[in-house]
N, C-alpha and C positions, 0 to 999 in steps of 0.2 A: 490563721491566727497562731502566733507563738504562745507557748505555755511556760510558766515558771512555777517551781514547787514552793509551797509555803511550809516552813519548818517550825517546830517548837524550839524551846531554848536548849534542848538536848540534841538538836540536829535531826530529829525524826520527822518524816513527812506527815503533814496533816491534810493538805489539800493542794489544789492547783488553781492558779489565776492566769488570766490572759496577759500577754505582753505584746501590745500592738506593733505591727511591722513598721509603721511610720516612725516609731521611736527606737525600736530595738533591732531593726534591720536596715538602718540608714547607711548609705555608702560611706566608706572611709574618705574623708576630705582632709588630707594632711595640711594643706595651706590654712584651713580654718582652725585646726587644732593648734598650729604654730602661732597664729595671730591671737588666739584666745589665751594661750600660755604667756606670751609676751605681754599682753594686756594685763593679765592678772599680776604678773611679777612687777610691772611698772607701777601699778596702782598700790602695791604694798610698800613701795619705796617711801621713806620718810622725807627725803630731800632736805636734810639738815646740814649738809656740808656748807661751810662758810669761811671766807678769807677776808682780811682787812684791806681796804683800799688805802691809797696815799693819805687821804683825809682822816682815816680812822686809826692809823698807827700812831702810837704815843711819841711825842717829841717832834723835832724838825720844824718848829715854828719860826726859827731865825734863819736867815740866809747864811749859809756856811762861810762864804767869802764874797768880797765885792765883785760886781759884774765884770769890770775890766781891769787890765793891768797886772794880773797875777800870772798870766801864762797858762792858766788852767782852764778847763772847759767851764762854761757857765753852769751854775747850779743854784737852784732856788730852795732846796730842802734836802736834808740828809735822809728823808723818808721817801724819796723818789723810788719808783719801781726798779730803776737800774742800779740802785745802791743796795749794799748788803743790809739786811734787816729792814729794808724798805717795804712799801705796800705792794700788793699784788695787783697787776693789771688784768682786768677781765677774768678774775677768779670766780669760783662758785659762790653763790648766795642761796639762802634758803628758798626753795621753790617746790611746787607741786608737779609730780610726774603723771598725775591722773589724766586719763583720757577714756572715752567710751567707744566701744565697738557698736556697729549697727545691731539693733535688737534681733533681727532675723539671722544675722551671721553668728551671733552669740548662741542663739537657740540651736541652730544647725550644727555648730561645733560641739555642743553638749550632746546632741543626739548621736553624732558620729562617735564620740568617746564612749557613750553608753552602749552603742551597738558593738564596739570592739570588745568591751568587757563581757557583754552577753555572748558573743561569738567564742570568746576564750573560756566560757563557763566559769566566770569569776563573779557572778552576781548571785547573791543569796537574799531570800525574803523570809523574814521571821514573822510569826503571827503577832508578837509583841515583845518588848523588852520590859519585863516586870521585876523591878528592884524595889523591895519593901523599904530599904534605907540606903543611903549613899555609902557604899563600901568598895574600895578598890579591890579588896580580896574577892568579893562577889563578881566584879567585872572580869578579873583575871580568870576566875573559875568558868565563867561563860565562854570566854575566848578560847580557853583550853578545850572545852566540850565541842566547840565548833571548829577547832583546829585552825584558828586565825592568827597569823603572825604579823600581818600588815593589812590594815583594813580601814576603810572609810565607813563609819556607821551613820546612817541617815534616819532621823526620826523627827519628832516635834520638840521645840524648845520647852514645852510644858512638862516633858518627862525629865525633870531636873535630876532625879536620882540616877538616871542613865548617864547624863553628862558629867555629873560629879564622880561617878564610879569609874569612869574610863579616862578622865582627863589627865591622869598622871601615868598612864601606861604608854610606853614607847611604841612608836609606829602605829598608833591608833588615834584616829581623829573622829570626833562626833560633831555632826552639823545638822541644822534644821533643813528640811527638804527644800525650802526656798533659797538656801545658800549653797546648794550643790553647784560646783563649778568644774570646768574641764581640767584645770591644774590638779585639783585634789583627786579627781577620778583617775587620772593617769599616774599620779604620784603614789597611790596605794595599790597593793596587789588585789585585795578583795573589796567588793562594793556590797554592803549589807544594809538592807532596808527593813523597816517594819512594814506590814501589809498596808497600813493606812498611808504611810509616807510614800510608798511605792505608787499606790493608786493616785495620790495627790500630785506627785511629780509627773506621772504619765498624763494626767488630765491637763496639767499646765503646759506640757510640751506638745500635746495634740492640737491645741488651738492655734 
């Protein structure tokens, strides 16, 4: 069984807890990591790009010239896609890019990402994040004590003072343990848990 140190808010060791091998010693599966990152980024897309078709462009209600006898090509509207300032044929319309990965693939990708962080010794577990009031100054002080310049902080949403204290600090992101994803794990240098969040995530991934 692997072990990980539990620290206080000053970075001093308090105790040790187990880190199950099935979660933190999972083999590197690059194809799963790739699929998980592409899936995450696709699901973040708003899909708001939009163009106007021939029927939506203003004007062009009258036939520009008669059908025969002018020597020119037939034309029914000055808003045809082949005309300047005309509509767009087959252009983008608002749509959703959302799609789901198989649940098992998603779980294994996360275990693979966590295992790489653990192997690189970039996983920290703190006993707790105790902020008496939401202050960015206190959040910055904690990060400096732990020497964290880029980190994903994992706790429970109920700890509102933590989320409010760190939300304005560059290269720091705070998430609930239920929302930890491969993209964020790979995107930040350090992965920092509270002990309860660590144990809850491990329990979730073991099943």
